[in-house]
N, C-alpha and C positions, 0 to 999 in steps of 0.2 A: 280823322277817324277814317280805319280804311275802308274803302269799297265794298260793296257786296259781292264782286267778283274777286276781288283780293281774298277776302275771307272765306269764299266758297274754293277758292283754290288752294287755302291754308288747309281746309277739313280734306279736302281730296289727298292732299300730303299726306297728312296724319293718319287717315284710313288705310293708304297704301304702306306707312310705316307701322301700323297695327297688325297689316297682314305678316309683314316679316317677323315682327315679334312675337306674333303667335305661333308661327309655324317653328319658329327656334326653339319656343319654349315646348312645344308637342315633341319634337327631336330629343330635347336635353333632357325631356322627362323619361322618354322610352330610352335612351341612352345610360341614364341616370338608373333604372331597373336594373339593365342589363348588368350594370357593374357594382350595383350593390349585392346582386347574386354572388358574383363571382369575388367580391371582396370578402364575405361572409363564407365562402366555401373555401377560400384557401387560405383564410385566417382558422378554419376548423382544422384545415392540414397541416397549417404551423404548429398547431397546439401540440397535433399528435408527434410531430417531429421532435420539438422542444422538450416535449414531455419525454420522450426516449432517451434524449441526451442527458436532460437534469436528472433521470432516475437511473443511468448508468454512469457515472462521472468517472470513475476508476477505470473502467472499459474505455473511454473515449479520451483519457486524458494526455496521450501522446500526441494528440495532433497538436499543429502549429497554429491552430485556430482558435483554440483556447487558453494558451498561453499569454502572459501578460510580458511588455516588454519596458524596458528603461530608457529607450532610444528611439528618433525618428521623428516624423511629422503626423500629427494631429489631422485627418483628413475629414472634412463635412460634405456629404453628400445633401446637395441641397434641392428639393423638388418643388416642381411648380408646372403651371399650364404653358402650352404653346400657344394659346390666344387668349383674347381678353373677354369681356363682358361675363364673368364670373363670379361678380360681386368683388367681397373683399378678402376672398381666398389668399390671393398670393401677398398681399399685401400684410395680412395675418402671420403667412408663413416667413416672411422676411424680418418682420418686426421681432418676431420671436427668436429667430435665429442671431441677428444682430445683436440683441439685447440678452441674451442668452449668457449666463455665468463661466460655462462652460469655452465659449467664444472670445470672452472680453477679458478671460485671466491668461491667455497664450498671447505669445508676443506675436507679431507680424511674421516673424520669419520660423514660426514654428506652427503655422497653420496654412492650410491648402484646401480650395472648395473645387468639389466637381458638381457640376450643375445638371440637372433632368429636366429639361424645360426651355423654352427660348426666353419666357419671363425672367426665370433664375438666371442666366447667362446676361441679360441685357441689365439686370439689378447688381449683378457682380461687378460686372464692368464699370457701372457708373458709380459703384465705391472705390472705384482705383485699384481692384483685384483683377488680374488676370487668371481665369479659372485654369485648373491643373488639367480638365477635359470637360467638355461640354456635349452632352447628348439630346438632339432636338429631333421633334417630330417622330418620336417613337411610335411604331405601329401599336395600335390600340389592342387589335385581335393579339398581340404577342401573347404566345404561351410560355411554359416553364422551357422547353429546350430553346425556343428564339431568344429567349432573356440571357442564355447562357454566353451568347455574344458578346452582350452588353455586361455582364457581371464579370465574365472574365477578364476585362480589361481593368474592372476595378480590382478585383483579388489579385492582379500582377503587384500593384504597388504594396501589398501584405506581402505576398511570398516573395519579394526580392528585399524585403525589411527596409522598404521604405517609410511604410507607416507604422507608427507606435497606436494609435487609436484610429477607428473609425466610426463616425457616426451620421445618422441620417437624421434630416429635417423635413418631415412629411406631415401630413393631416392625418389623425386617426378619425378613422369615418366611425359614425355611431347611425344616424339615420338622415333622411332626407333634409332634417331643419339643423341637425346638430353634427359639427366636427371642429374638430381643434388641432392645432399645430403641437406637434410633441418633436421632441429631440431625443433620440434611442441610438443607444451605441449598439452598435453594428458588428464590430470585432474589435477585440476578442471576445467571444460568446462566453458566458457564464450565467450560474444561475439567479443572480440579482439583476439580470437584465432581461430575462426572459419574458417576464408579464408585461413590460413595455412596449413589447412587438404584438402582443396576442390580445392585451387589453383586460385581461382579468385582474381581479383583485389578487394582492400579493399572497395572502392568506390563504386563499382558494386553492390557488398554484401550489404553494407550498404544503397545504395539508394532502393534496392527491400525491406528489411526491414522497411525502414522509410514510405515507400509508401503503407506498408499493416498494418502497426502494429495499426493502428485503427479498424482494423477489429473484431468482435467479434467471437471467437472460441467456439464452442459448442463439449464437450467431453463425449461421450458413452464407456462403461456405466457409467462410473464415470470419475471424474478429477484426482482422486489419481492414479487408475489403469491405466489410460492412460499414465499420466506423469510418472509413474513408468517403465512401460514396453516402452516408448519411450525412456527416458533414458538409458535402458538397452542396446537397438538397437543400440542406436548410439554409444556406446562404443563399442560393438560387431564389428559396422561396419567400426569404425575408424582402428581398429585393422585388420581387413582383408581387408580394403584398402590398408595399408600401406605395408602388405604381397604381395598383388597382385601389387604393384606397384614394389616392390622389384622383382618378377618373371618377370616382364614385362622387368624391368632395366637388370635383368640378362640374359636373353635369347637374348636381343637384344645384349648386350656387347658379349655373346659368339659369335652370330653369326657375328658380324664385326671381332671379333678375328681370328675364323675359316676361314674367307674369307681373311682376311690378310695372315695367313698361308699358304692357298691355293694358293694364287699368289705369296707368297715367295717359295713356292716347286715349281712353275712352271717357275720362275726365275733361281732357282739350278738346274734345269734340262735343262733348254737350255745351261746354263753355261759348266754343264758336258757334254753336247752331244757336243757342240763345241770345248771343250779342248778333248774329245775323238776323234773327227774327226779329228782334229791336231796331233795327236800323231798316228793314224793309217796312215794319209798321210804323215807323216815324217817315218814311217816305210815302206810304199811302195817306196818313193822316196829312201831311204838307200838301199833298195833293187835291185831298177833299177839302180841305181849307180854301186853298187858290180857286178852288171851282163854286164853291160856296160863297167865296169873298167876290167872285168876277159877276155872280147873278144878281149882285145889288149896285152893279155899275150902270 
């Protein structure tokens, strides 16, 4: 049986660990709220942009980003965290990706992977696949304009006709306790994949489009310039939206994981304290017995 000193040292060690997990929980909670706001805000912005696209298909149909292709590679953008201690977030993303029908139906020479996050890079390399490109330690404060530096490298594969389709594998954030992995088509853009990005029910999105498609849209300064800029903004926003969904899910998962670790530390401390009291009580009882026994000698 462990000595009183050993148990006391164990309790002190657990208390120190508890302070760390509690601090990480509070930091994760603060950042989770921050990215929740960003994720919801940019999702509303994405809805407005996609609504314009879906409501005016004839006006924007000349864009190469809306045209289907028969040849080229299918590229998957796999999102993940750079750090651990975020529950089963990454495992759920990787499992959904590997087990997806669209991934399994493609031959190995027809598919490529671009990774967002160190965990995704490590996972893909562990699977024996060399990433087409890797993005790690992206700035969490990245805005729409800073995201252009990253998204332009991905869009280049589309512009030079290397890619036939591009998919995103990312979490869809709903609230602090609910998120789920989703595989959504990124390029080419079309009506039937729009709702997967903004998370609304298809019938709601379709009804709103149907009710407003008869309206006439005026473009200033010209239709071509507006269409080109609109498509660029949509692509950029969809990339950033997936990133914010990832971060909101990551910090929510980390908050829950650290809360669980803190609760477990409390249970361990109570258990160790009870054991220490029992050992101390047994030692005192033994000393009293020895004293009483010695008095009869």
